[in-house]
N, CA, C and O atoms as a GROMACS GRO file, in nm:
protein
  520
    1MET      N    1   4.419  -0.268   5.309
    1MET     CA    2   4.410  -0.345   5.366
    1MET      C    3   4.252  -0.374   5.414
    1MET      O    4   4.189  -0.281   5.466
    2LEU      N    5   4.179  -0.525   5.392
    2LEU     CA    6   4.045  -0.567   5.361
    2LEU      C    7   3.990  -0.502   5.618
    2LEU      O    8   4.050  -0.489   5.725
    3PRO      N    9   3.869  -0.491   5.569
    3PRO     CA   10   3.839  -0.508   5.714
    3PRO      C   11   3.830  -0.650   5.736
    3PRO      O   12   3.798  -0.742   5.661
    4LYS      N   13   3.872  -0.647   5.873
    4LYS     CA   14   3.873  -0.756   5.983
    4LYS      C   15   3.667  -0.819   5.993
    4LYS      O   16   3.603  -0.923   5.978
    5ASP      N   17   3.655  -0.750   6.009
    5ASP     CA   18   3.502  -0.762   6.062
    5ASP      C   19   3.382  -0.820   5.962
    5ASP      O   20   3.276  -0.871   5.997
    6LEU      N   21   3.427  -0.800   5.841
    6LEU     CA   22   3.364  -0.856   5.768
    6LEU      C   23   3.404  -1.013   5.665
    6LEU      O   24   3.512  -1.071   5.673
    7ARG      N   25   3.333  -1.039   5.610
    7ARG     CA   26   3.353  -1.188   5.561
    7ARG      C   27   3.319  -1.125   5.390
    7ARG      O   28   3.237  -1.034   5.374
    8TYR      N   29   3.388  -1.184   5.282
    8TYR     CA   30   3.392  -1.190   5.145
    8TYR      C   31   3.384  -1.370   5.104
    8TYR      O   32   3.415  -1.484   5.138
    9ALA      N   33   3.308  -1.275   4.995
    9ALA     CA   34   3.252  -1.421   4.860
    9ALA      C   35   3.382  -1.401   4.759
    9ALA      O   36   3.465  -1.314   4.733
   10LYS      N   37   3.348  -1.533   4.717
   10LYS     CA   38   3.523  -1.548   4.623
   10LYS      C   39   3.401  -1.480   4.477
   10LYS      O   40   3.464  -1.489   4.372
   11THR      N   41   3.341  -1.454   4.467
   11THR     CA   42   3.274  -1.352   4.374
   11THR      C   43   3.282  -1.145   4.388
   11THR      O   44   3.253  -1.047   4.320
   12HIS      N   45   3.333  -1.177   4.510
   12HIS     CA   46   3.398  -0.986   4.556
   12HIS      C   47   3.316  -0.891   4.651
   12HIS      O   48   3.322  -0.773   4.688
   13GLU      N   49   3.198  -1.055   4.684
   13GLU     CA   50   3.071  -0.896   4.719
   13GLU      C   51   3.149  -0.926   4.944
   13GLU      O   52   3.189  -1.033   4.989
   14TRP      N   53   3.144  -0.830   4.997
   14TRP     CA   54   3.143  -0.866   5.099
   14TRP      C   55   3.024  -0.853   5.193
   14TRP      O   56   2.921  -0.800   5.151
   15ALA      N   57   3.031  -0.900   5.319
   15ALA     CA   58   2.895  -0.899   5.422
   15ALA      C   59   2.920  -0.859   5.526
   15ALA      O   60   3.035  -0.842   5.564
   16LYS      N   61   2.803  -0.831   5.606
   16LYS     CA   62   2.836  -0.811   5.793
   16LYS      C   63   2.720  -0.807   5.857
   16LYS      O   64   2.670  -0.696   5.876
   17LEU      N   65   2.638  -0.950   5.914
   17LEU     CA   66   2.606  -0.994   5.958
   17LEU      C   67   2.536  -0.945   6.166
   17LEU      O   68   2.554  -1.000   6.275
   18ASP      N   69   2.488  -0.866   6.138
   18ASP     CA   70   2.431  -0.747   6.210
   18ASP      C   71   2.348  -0.815   6.305
   18ASP      O   72   2.255  -0.735   6.299
   19GLY      N   73   2.316  -0.887   6.375
   19GLY     CA   74   2.119  -0.962   6.398
   19GLY      C   75   2.118  -1.064   6.317
   19GLY      O   76   2.197  -1.158   6.307
   20ASP      N   77   1.998  -1.032   6.247
   20ASP     CA   78   1.976  -1.079   6.132
   20ASP      C   79   1.945  -1.014   6.002
   20ASP      O   80   1.863  -1.050   5.917
   21VAL      N   81   2.029  -0.907   6.001
   21VAL     CA   82   1.979  -0.792   5.953
   21VAL      C   83   2.189  -0.810   5.877
   21VAL      O   84   2.292  -0.776   5.934
   22CYS      N   85   2.171  -0.876   5.736
   22CYS     CA   86   2.311  -0.867   5.652
   22CYS      C   87   2.328  -0.775   5.594
   22CYS      O   88   2.230  -0.766   5.519
   23THR      N   89   2.413  -0.669   5.571
   23THR     CA   90   2.466  -0.533   5.479
   23THR      C   91   2.546  -0.600   5.355
   23THR      O   92   2.528  -0.721   5.365
   24VAL      N   93   2.608  -0.578   5.270
   24VAL     CA   94   2.665  -0.635   5.127
   24VAL      C   95   2.631  -0.509   5.075
   24VAL      O   96   2.532  -0.436   5.085
   25GLY      N   97   2.786  -0.501   4.994
   25GLY     CA   98   2.850  -0.452   4.873
   25GLY      C   99   2.982  -0.558   4.828
   25GLY      O  100   3.021  -0.664   4.878
   26ILE      N  101   3.028  -0.480   4.718
   26ILE     CA  102   3.138  -0.486   4.695
   26ILE      C  103   3.242  -0.443   4.744
   26ILE      O  104   3.235  -0.339   4.810
   27THR      N  105   3.395  -0.519   4.724
   27THR     CA  106   3.533  -0.518   4.794
   27THR      C  107   3.588  -0.398   4.717
   27THR      O  108   3.534  -0.356   4.615
   28ALA      N  109   3.690  -0.348   4.768
   28ALA     CA  110   3.746  -0.266   4.737
   28ALA      C  111   3.850  -0.258   4.605
   28ALA      O  112   3.877  -0.172   4.521
   29PHE      N  113   3.904  -0.430   4.639
   29PHE     CA  114   3.969  -0.501   4.442
   29PHE      C  115   3.823  -0.528   4.336
   29PHE      O  116   3.833  -0.522   4.213
   30ALA      N  117   3.690  -0.558   4.409
   30ALA     CA  118   3.622  -0.560   4.271
   30ALA      C  119   3.611  -0.380   4.172
   30ALA      O  120   3.599  -0.358   4.051
   31VAL      N  121   3.627  -0.265   4.314
   31VAL     CA  122   3.624  -0.157   4.220
   31VAL      C  123   3.741  -0.118   4.107
   31VAL      O  124   3.745  -0.049   4.005
   32GLU      N  125   3.840  -0.210   4.190
   32GLU     CA  126   3.952  -0.149   4.126
   32GLU      C  127   3.963  -0.229   3.885
   32GLU      O  128   3.987  -0.192   3.770
   33GLN      N  129   3.920  -0.354   3.975
   33GLN     CA  130   3.899  -0.442   3.803
   33GLN      C  131   3.830  -0.376   3.745
   33GLN      O  132   3.870  -0.335   3.636
   34LEU      N  133   3.678  -0.332   3.799
   34LEU     CA  134   3.597  -0.253   3.707
   34LEU      C  135   3.598  -0.123   3.692
   34LEU      O  136   3.497  -0.060   3.660
   35THR      N  137   3.701  -0.074   3.713
   35THR     CA  138   3.726   0.071   3.733
   35THR      C  139   3.641   0.176   3.757
   35THR      O  140   3.579   0.173   3.863
   36ASP      N  141   3.620   0.286   3.667
   36ASP     CA  142   3.491   0.335   3.647
   36ASP      C  143   3.401   0.306   3.636
   36ASP      O  144   3.359   0.288   3.522
   37VAL      N  145   3.302   0.282   3.770
   37VAL     CA  146   3.150   0.243   3.782
   37VAL      C  147   3.073   0.367   3.753
   37VAL      O  148   3.081   0.481   3.800
   38VAL      N  149   2.988   0.309   3.652
   38VAL     CA  150   2.928   0.410   3.600
   38VAL      C  151   2.744   0.438   3.569
   38VAL      O  152   2.669   0.511   3.503
   39ALA      N  153   2.741   0.303   3.686
   39ALA     CA  154   2.566   0.248   3.712
   39ALA      C  155   2.558   0.171   3.822
   39ALA      O  156   2.649   0.154   3.903
   40VAL      N  157   2.453   0.126   3.826
   40VAL     CA  158   2.466   0.042   3.970
   40VAL      C  159   2.270   0.009   3.925
   40VAL      O  160   2.210   0.093   3.858
   41GLU      N  161   2.190  -0.133   3.981
   41GLU     CA  162   2.115  -0.186   3.952
   41GLU      C  163   2.081  -0.222   4.042
   41GLU      O  164   2.171  -0.298   4.077
   42LEU      N  165   1.983  -0.224   4.141
   42LEU     CA  166   1.980  -0.346   4.254
   42LEU      C  167   1.819  -0.346   4.253
   42LEU      O  168   1.740  -0.276   4.189
   43PRO      N  169   1.794  -0.463   4.357
   43PRO     CA  170   1.624  -0.502   4.337
   43PRO      C  171   1.564  -0.411   4.420
   43PRO      O  172   1.629  -0.311   4.452
   44ARG      N  173   1.411  -0.432   4.478
   44ARG     CA  174   1.344  -0.378   4.569
   44ARG      C  175   1.345  -0.389   4.705
   44ARG      O  176   1.441  -0.454   4.748
   45VAL      N  177   1.276  -0.351   4.778
   45VAL     CA  178   1.276  -0.381   4.895
   45VAL      C  179   1.149  -0.433   4.881
   45VAL      O  180   1.056  -0.370   4.830
   46GLY      N  181   1.140  -0.587   4.939
   46GLY     CA  182   1.090  -0.679   4.972
   46GLY      C  183   1.129  -0.784   4.852
   46GLY      O  184   1.053  -0.875   4.820
   47LYS      N  185   1.190  -0.774   4.823
   47LYS     CA  186   1.244  -0.873   4.674
   47LYS      C  187   1.346  -0.959   4.858
   47LYS      O  188   1.405  -0.920   4.959
   48GLN      N  189   1.274  -1.165   4.746
   48GLN     CA  190   1.389  -1.260   4.798
   48GLN      C  191   1.496  -1.267   4.776
   48GLN      O  192   1.494  -1.251   4.654
   49VAL      N  193   1.568  -1.277   4.796
   49VAL     CA  194   1.723  -1.315   4.733
   49VAL      C  195   1.774  -1.464   4.744
   49VAL      O  196   1.766  -1.502   4.861
   50THR      N  197   1.829  -1.567   4.651
   50THR     CA  198   1.875  -1.700   4.802
   50THR      C  199   2.040  -1.675   4.748
   50THR      O  200   2.067  -1.592   4.662
   51ALA      N  201   2.124  -1.748   4.803
   51ALA     CA  202   2.254  -1.664   4.854
   51ALA      C  203   2.323  -1.848   4.719
   51ALA      O  204   2.333  -1.971   4.717
   52SER      N  205   2.342  -1.735   4.649
   52SER     CA  206   2.365  -1.823   4.461
   52SER      C  207   2.449  -1.808   4.414
   52SER      O  208   2.449  -1.686   4.426
   53GLU      N  209   2.590  -1.842   4.332
   53GLU     CA  210   2.648  -1.807   4.235
   53GLU      C  211   2.563  -1.806   4.109
   53GLU      O  212   2.604  -1.740   4.013
   54ASP      N  213   2.487  -1.850   4.103
   54ASP     CA  214   2.374  -1.894   3.979
   54ASP      C  215   2.326  -1.741   3.928
   54ASP      O  216   2.322  -1.706   3.810
   55LYS      N  217   2.292  -1.660   4.040
   55LYS     CA  218   2.141  -1.588   4.003
   55LYS      C  219   2.162  -1.455   4.037
   55LYS      O  220   2.155  -1.454   4.160
   56GLY      N  221   2.184  -1.343   3.998
   56GLY     CA  222   2.292  -1.228   4.111
   56GLY      C  223   2.128  -1.191   4.162
   56GLY      O  224   2.029  -1.264   4.149
   57PHE      N  225   2.136  -1.012   4.240
   57PHE     CA  226   2.054  -0.949   4.281
   57PHE      C  227   2.045  -0.839   4.186
   57PHE      O  228   1.945  -0.769   4.172
   58GLY      N  229   2.126  -0.831   4.138
   58GLY     CA  230   2.165  -0.686   4.070
   58GLY      C  231   2.230  -0.696   4.038
   58GLY      O  232   2.278  -0.807   4.059
   59VAL      N  233   2.337  -0.565   3.921
   59VAL     CA  234   2.424  -0.533   3.805
   59VAL      C  235   2.488  -0.426   3.903
   59VAL      O  236   2.447  -0.358   3.997
   60ILE      N  237   2.628  -0.445   3.826
   60ILE     CA  238   2.676  -0.310   3.861
   60ILE      C  239   2.773  -0.309   3.730
   60ILE      O  240   2.792  -0.418   3.675
   61GLU      N  241   2.831  -0.202   3.681
   61GLU     CA  242   2.881  -0.155   3.507
   61GLU      C  243   2.932  -0.060   3.558
   61GLU      O  244   2.917   0.017   3.653
   62SER      N  245   3.041  -0.092   3.419
   62SER     CA  246   3.103   0.015   3.483
   62SER      C  247   3.176   0.017   3.350
   62SER      O  248   3.133  -0.061   3.266
   63VAL      N  249   3.288   0.098   3.314
   63VAL     CA  250   3.375   0.137   3.145
   63VAL      C  251   3.370   0.031   3.050
   63VAL      O  252   3.316   0.012   2.940
   64LYS      N  253   3.447  -0.033   3.133
   64LYS     CA  254   3.482  -0.180   3.028
   64LYS      C  255   3.411  -0.295   3.097
   64LYS      O  256   3.483  -0.393   3.075
   65ALA      N  257   3.306  -0.334   3.170
   65ALA     CA  258   3.276  -0.458   3.229
   65ALA      C  259   3.096  -0.474   3.304
   65ALA      O  260   3.051  -0.430   3.410
   66VAL      N  261   3.066  -0.512   3.254
   66VAL     CA  262   2.890  -0.550   3.287
   66VAL      C  263   2.880  -0.667   3.430
   66VAL      O  264   2.897  -0.781   3.387
   67SER      N  265   2.861  -0.667   3.556
   67SER     CA  266   2.918  -0.754   3.644
   67SER      C  267   2.799  -0.837   3.715
   67SER      O  268   2.782  -0.769   3.816
   68ASP      N  269   2.741  -0.903   3.720
   68ASP     CA  270   2.706  -0.931   3.808
   68ASP      C  271   2.661  -0.928   3.945
   68ASP      O  272   2.771  -0.964   3.986
   69LEU      N  273   2.610  -0.919   4.026
   69LEU     CA  274   2.617  -0.881   4.236
   69LEU      C  275   2.564  -0.985   4.225
   69LEU      O  276   2.505  -1.022   4.124
   70TYR      N  277   2.585  -1.092   4.401
   70TYR     CA  278   2.529  -1.177   4.443
   70TYR      C  279   2.538  -1.143   4.552
   70TYR      O  280   2.590  -1.046   4.606
   71ALA      N  281   2.444  -1.296   4.610
   71ALA     CA  282   2.346  -1.240   4.766
   71ALA      C  283   2.416  -1.375   4.824
   71ALA      O  284   2.416  -1.486   4.771
   72PRO      N  285   2.494  -1.324   4.978
   72PRO     CA  286   2.604  -1.434   5.022
   72PRO      C  287   2.492  -1.462   5.141
   72PRO      O  288   2.532  -1.511   5.246
   73VAL      N  289   2.363  -1.433   5.125
   73VAL     CA  290   2.261  -1.487   5.243
   73VAL      C  291   2.116  -1.525   5.162
   73VAL      O  292   2.049  -1.444   5.100
   74SER      N  293   2.090  -1.647   5.177
   74SER     CA  294   1.940  -1.558   5.153
   74SER      C  295   1.851  -1.580   5.207
   74SER      O  296   1.830  -1.685   5.268
   75GLY      N  297   1.735  -1.437   5.190
   75GLY     CA  298   1.646  -1.335   5.282
   75GLY      C  299   1.603  -1.302   5.189
   75GLY      O  300   1.598  -1.348   5.074
   76GLU      N  301   1.531  -1.133   5.286
   76GLU     CA  302   1.476  -1.068   5.190
   76GLU      C  303   1.543  -0.975   5.204
   76GLU      O  304   1.618  -0.964   5.300
   77ILE      N  305   1.529  -0.874   5.098
   77ILE     CA  306   1.581  -0.721   5.102
   77ILE      C  307   1.476  -0.665   5.203
   77ILE      O  308   1.366  -0.714   5.229
   78VAL      N  309   1.529  -0.554   5.253
   78VAL     CA  310   1.432  -0.459   5.386
   78VAL      C  311   1.575  -0.319   5.367
   78VAL      O  312   1.597  -0.228   5.448
   79GLU      N  313   1.623  -0.336   5.285
   79GLU     CA  314   1.688  -0.183   5.207
   79GLU      C  315   1.772  -0.217   5.141
   79GLU      O  316   1.842  -0.318   5.146
   80VAL      N  317   1.771  -0.075   5.027
   80VAL     CA  318   1.822  -0.057   4.935
   80VAL      C  319   1.926   0.062   4.934
   80VAL      O  320   1.886   0.166   4.985
   81ASN      N  321   2.065   0.059   4.879
   81ASN     CA  322   2.131   0.223   4.914
   81ASN      C  323   2.130   0.285   4.769
   81ASN      O  324   2.217   0.285   4.682
   82GLN      N  325   1.972   0.348   4.774
   82GLN     CA  326   1.959   0.480   4.648
   82GLN      C  327   2.049   0.525   4.663
   82GLN      O  328   2.130   0.473   4.586
   83THR      N  329   2.106   0.624   4.739
   83THR     CA  330   2.289   0.695   4.708
   83THR      C  331   2.354   0.602   4.638
   83THR      O  332   2.320   0.628   4.523
   84VAL      N  333   2.438   0.492   4.634
   84VAL     CA  334   2.479   0.437   4.452
   84VAL      C  335   2.391   0.430   4.351
   84VAL      O  336   2.439   0.412   4.240
   85VAL      N  337   2.288   0.439   4.359
   85VAL     CA  338   2.174   0.417   4.273
   85VAL      C  339   2.209   0.559   4.182
   85VAL      O  340   2.234   0.584   4.064
   86ASN      N  341   2.197   0.628   4.300
   86ASN     CA  342   2.176   0.761   4.221
   86ASN      C  343   2.328   0.837   4.203
   86ASN      O  344   2.331   0.944   4.141
   87ASP      N  345   2.467   0.772   4.267
   87ASP     CA  346   2.567   0.845   4.244
   87ASP      C  347   2.672   0.716   4.264
   87ASP      O  348   2.739   0.688   4.363
   88PRO      N  349   2.660   0.639   4.114
   88PRO     CA  350   2.721   0.469   4.139
   88PRO      C  351   2.901   0.551   4.153
   88PRO      O  352   2.984   0.467   4.189
   89GLY      N  353   2.951   0.671   4.133
   89GLY     CA  354   3.108   0.669   4.219
   89GLY      C  355   3.100   0.631   4.348
   89GLY      O  356   3.151   0.519   4.353
   90LEU      N  357   3.063   0.663   4.455
   90LEU     CA  358   3.019   0.613   4.597
   90LEU      C  359   3.044   0.498   4.612
   90LEU      O  360   3.107   0.469   4.714
   91VAL      N  361   3.017   0.423   4.544
   91VAL     CA  362   3.130   0.230   4.552
   91VAL      C  363   3.266   0.242   4.561
   91VAL      O  364   3.337   0.200   4.651
   92ALA      N  365   3.306   0.318   4.437
   92ALA     CA  366   3.475   0.388   4.425
   92ALA      C  367   3.572   0.441   4.559
   92ALA      O  368   3.677   0.403   4.612
   93ALA      N  369   3.471   0.552   4.578
   93ALA     CA  370   3.493   0.612   4.629
   93ALA      C  371   3.490   0.505   4.875
   93ALA      O  372   3.572   0.499   4.966
   94ASP      N  373   3.366   0.462   4.859
   94ASP     CA  374   3.352   0.375   4.942
   94ASP      C  375   3.328   0.237   4.939
   94ASP      O  376   3.213   0.199   4.961
   95PRO      N  377   3.404   0.165   4.918
   95PRO     CA  378   3.318   0.047   4.887
   95PRO      C  379   3.246  -0.012   5.028
   95PRO      O  380   3.130  -0.050   5.041
   96PHE      N  381   3.388  -0.007   5.160
   96PHE     CA  382   3.330  -0.064   5.264
   96PHE      C  383   3.230   0.005   5.379
   96PHE      O  384   3.193  -0.040   5.487
   97GLY      N  385   3.196   0.155   5.301
   97GLY     CA  386   3.122   0.232   5.407
   97GLY      C  387   2.997   0.229   5.321
   97GLY      O  388   2.900   0.153   5.320
   98LYS      N  389   3.042   0.368   5.226
   98LYS     CA  390   2.870   0.496   5.247
   98LYS      C  391   2.888   0.412   5.039
   98LYS      O  392   2.884   0.497   4.950
   99GLY      N  393   2.900   0.303   5.007
   99GLY     CA  394   2.900   0.219   4.908
   99GLY      C  395   2.868   0.120   4.883
   99GLY      O  396   2.893   0.054   4.782
  100TRP      N  397   2.783   0.081   5.010
  100TRP     CA  398   2.718  -0.025   5.005
  100TRP      C  399   2.604  -0.126   4.961
  100TRP      O  400   2.684  -0.202   4.907
  101MET      N  401   2.521  -0.168   4.947
  101MET     CA  402   2.473  -0.171   4.811
  101MET      C  403   2.330  -0.193   4.875
  101MET      O  404   2.244  -0.111   4.840
  102ILE      N  405   2.282  -0.313   4.983
  102ILE     CA  406   2.139  -0.376   5.001
  102ILE      C  407   2.157  -0.368   5.117
  102ILE      O  408   2.259  -0.322   5.168
  103LYS      N  409   2.034  -0.424   5.194
  103LYS     CA  410   2.053  -0.518   5.360
  103LYS      C  411   1.949  -0.620   5.337
  103LYS      O  412   1.841  -0.570   5.304
  104ILE      N  413   1.952  -0.746   5.344
  104ILE     CA  414   1.902  -0.865   5.363
  104ILE      C  415   1.833  -0.903   5.503
  104ILE      O  416   1.926  -0.914   5.583
  105LYS      N  417   1.743  -0.921   5.551
  105LYS     CA  418   1.710  -0.986   5.646
  105LYS      C  419   1.678  -1.150   5.624
  105LYS      O  420   1.595  -1.221   5.568
  106ALA      N  421   1.798  -1.162   5.706
  106ALA     CA  422   1.919  -1.331   5.692
  106ALA      C  423   1.715  -1.430   5.725
  106ALA      O  424   1.621  -1.413   5.802
  107ALA      N  425   1.759  -1.557   5.569
  107ALA     CA  426   1.690  -1.674   5.694
  107ALA      C  427   1.731  -1.754   5.813
  107ALA      O  428   1.830  -1.826   5.819
  108PRO      N  429   1.638  -1.730   5.913
  108PRO     CA  430   1.693  -1.765   6.068
  108PRO      C  431   1.797  -1.849   6.044
  108PRO      O  432   1.813  -1.929   5.952
  109GLY      N  433   1.854  -1.826   6.121
  109GLY     CA  434   1.997  -1.958   6.160
  109GLY      C  435   2.088  -1.918   6.024
  109GLY      O  436   2.151  -2.017   5.987
  110SER      N  437   2.110  -1.805   5.944
  110SER     CA  438   2.203  -1.724   5.875
  110SER      C  439   2.316  -1.734   5.924
  110SER      O  440   2.320  -1.688   6.038
  111LYS      N  441   2.416  -1.777   5.885
  111LYS     CA  442   2.562  -1.760   5.956
  111LYS      C  443   2.655  -1.677   5.816
  111LYS      O  444   2.634  -1.618   5.711
  112LEU      N  445   2.728  -1.707   5.875
  112LEU     CA  446   2.915  -1.616   5.760
  112LEU      C  447   2.973  -1.742   5.678
  112LEU      O  448   2.996  -1.756   5.558
  113ASP      N  449   2.990  -1.840   5.807
  113ASP     CA  450   3.074  -1.888   5.785
  113ASP      C  451   3.126  -1.991   5.689
  113ASP      O  452   3.218  -2.070   5.712
  114HIS      N  453   3.044  -1.980   5.556
  114HIS     CA  454   3.029  -2.049   5.416
  114HIS      C  455   3.139  -1.941   5.376
  114HIS      O  456   3.233  -2.011   5.340
  115LEU      N  457   3.175  -1.813   5.363
  115LEU     CA  458   3.226  -1.693   5.297
  115LEU      C  459   3.391  -1.694   5.399
  115LEU      O  460   3.406  -1.739   5.513
  116LEU      N  461   3.494  -1.627   5.308
  116LEU     CA  462   3.598  -1.619   5.300
  116LEU      C  463   3.638  -1.549   5.466
  116LEU      O  464   3.534  -1.499   5.507
  117THR      N  465   3.689  -1.541   5.514
  117THR     CA  466   3.756  -1.449   5.628
  117THR      C  467   3.876  -1.359   5.543
  117THR      O  468   3.948  -1.386   5.448
  118ALA      N  469   3.853  -1.206   5.651
  118ALA     CA  470   3.976  -1.097   5.498
  118ALA      C  471   4.133  -1.141   5.462
  118ALA      O  472   4.209  -1.092   5.378
  119GLU      N  473   4.153  -1.245   5.549
  119GLU     CA  474   4.294  -1.305   5.528
  119GLU      C  475   4.294  -1.458   5.419
  119GLU      O  476   4.394  -1.507   5.366
  120GLN      N  477   4.153  -1.507   5.409
  120GLN     CA  478   4.161  -1.595   5.333
  120GLN      C  479   4.142  -1.563   5.161
  120GLN      O  480   4.191  -1.619   5.062
  121TYR      N  481   4.019  -1.413   5.180
  121TYR     CA  482   3.982  -1.370   5.032
  121TYR      C  483   4.156  -1.286   4.992
  121TYR      O  484   4.186  -1.301   4.874
  122GLU      N  485   4.241  -1.223   5.060
  122GLU     CA  486   4.377  -1.167   5.018
  122GLU      C  487   4.449  -1.283   4.958
  122GLU      O  488   4.536  -1.255   4.876
  123GLN      N  489   4.419  -1.456   4.997
  123GLN     CA  490   4.534  -1.506   4.924
  123GLN      C  491   4.451  -1.582   4.852
  123GLN      O  492   4.500  -1.695   4.850
  124GLN      N  493   4.305  -1.577   4.765
  124GLN     CA  494   4.220  -1.555   4.654
  124GLN      C  495   4.332  -1.493   4.556
  124GLN      O  496   4.417  -1.542   4.482
  125ILE      N  497   4.285  -1.331   4.599
  125ILE     CA  498   4.295  -1.223   4.507
  125ILE      C  499   4.486  -1.298   4.484
  125ILE      O  500   4.506  -1.341   4.371
  126ALA      N  501   4.591  -1.308   4.570
  126ALA     CA  502   4.699  -1.342   4.525
  126ALA      C  503   4.703  -1.437   4.398
  126ALA      O  504   4.730  -1.412   4.281
  127SER      N  505   4.666  -1.561   4.464
  127SER     CA  506   4.676  -1.677   4.357
  127SER      C  507   4.623  -1.611   4.222
  127SER      O  508   4.699  -1.609   4.126
  128GLU      N  509   4.462  -1.543   4.208
  128GLU     CA  510   4.455  -1.482   4.033
  128GLU      C  511   4.526  -1.431   3.978
  128GLU      O  512   4.522  -1.382   3.865
  129GLY      N  513   4.628  -1.438   4.082
  129GLY     CA  514   4.782  -1.307   4.037
  129GLY      C  515   4.733  -1.183   4.004
  129GLY      O  516   4.762  -1.138   3.893
  130HIS      N  517   4.649  -1.103   4.098
  130HIS     CA  518   4.648  -0.978   4.119
  130HIS      C  519   4.718  -0.917   4.242
  130HIS      O  520   4.716  -0.796   4.261
   0.00000   0.00000   0.00000
């Protein structure tokens, strides 16, 4: 069951906007597709990111694939979860909690309306045959 208070990108990241800070992670579905996560590469604090499916902010690596991570909002990285860099298995153990990746100070006026609701994301997964 997906948390209803989050928004979801088609690229399988989740986002939660609290004031002007957006916490970003990957979904449990993405973790299942990757299988055993062995490495997470995240950007440095202070880096500017753009909401785009063309340029990732980081990389997650599993035993079977390497996947880019995409920012759901534009802004500045204000916090990086060093714990998942040191212990990538935490992403699989708690993707919607302690397995978060980055926090972005969102550009003024940023909203998450362009992202999918939990119901829409579930429909996307189902339409992909999962």
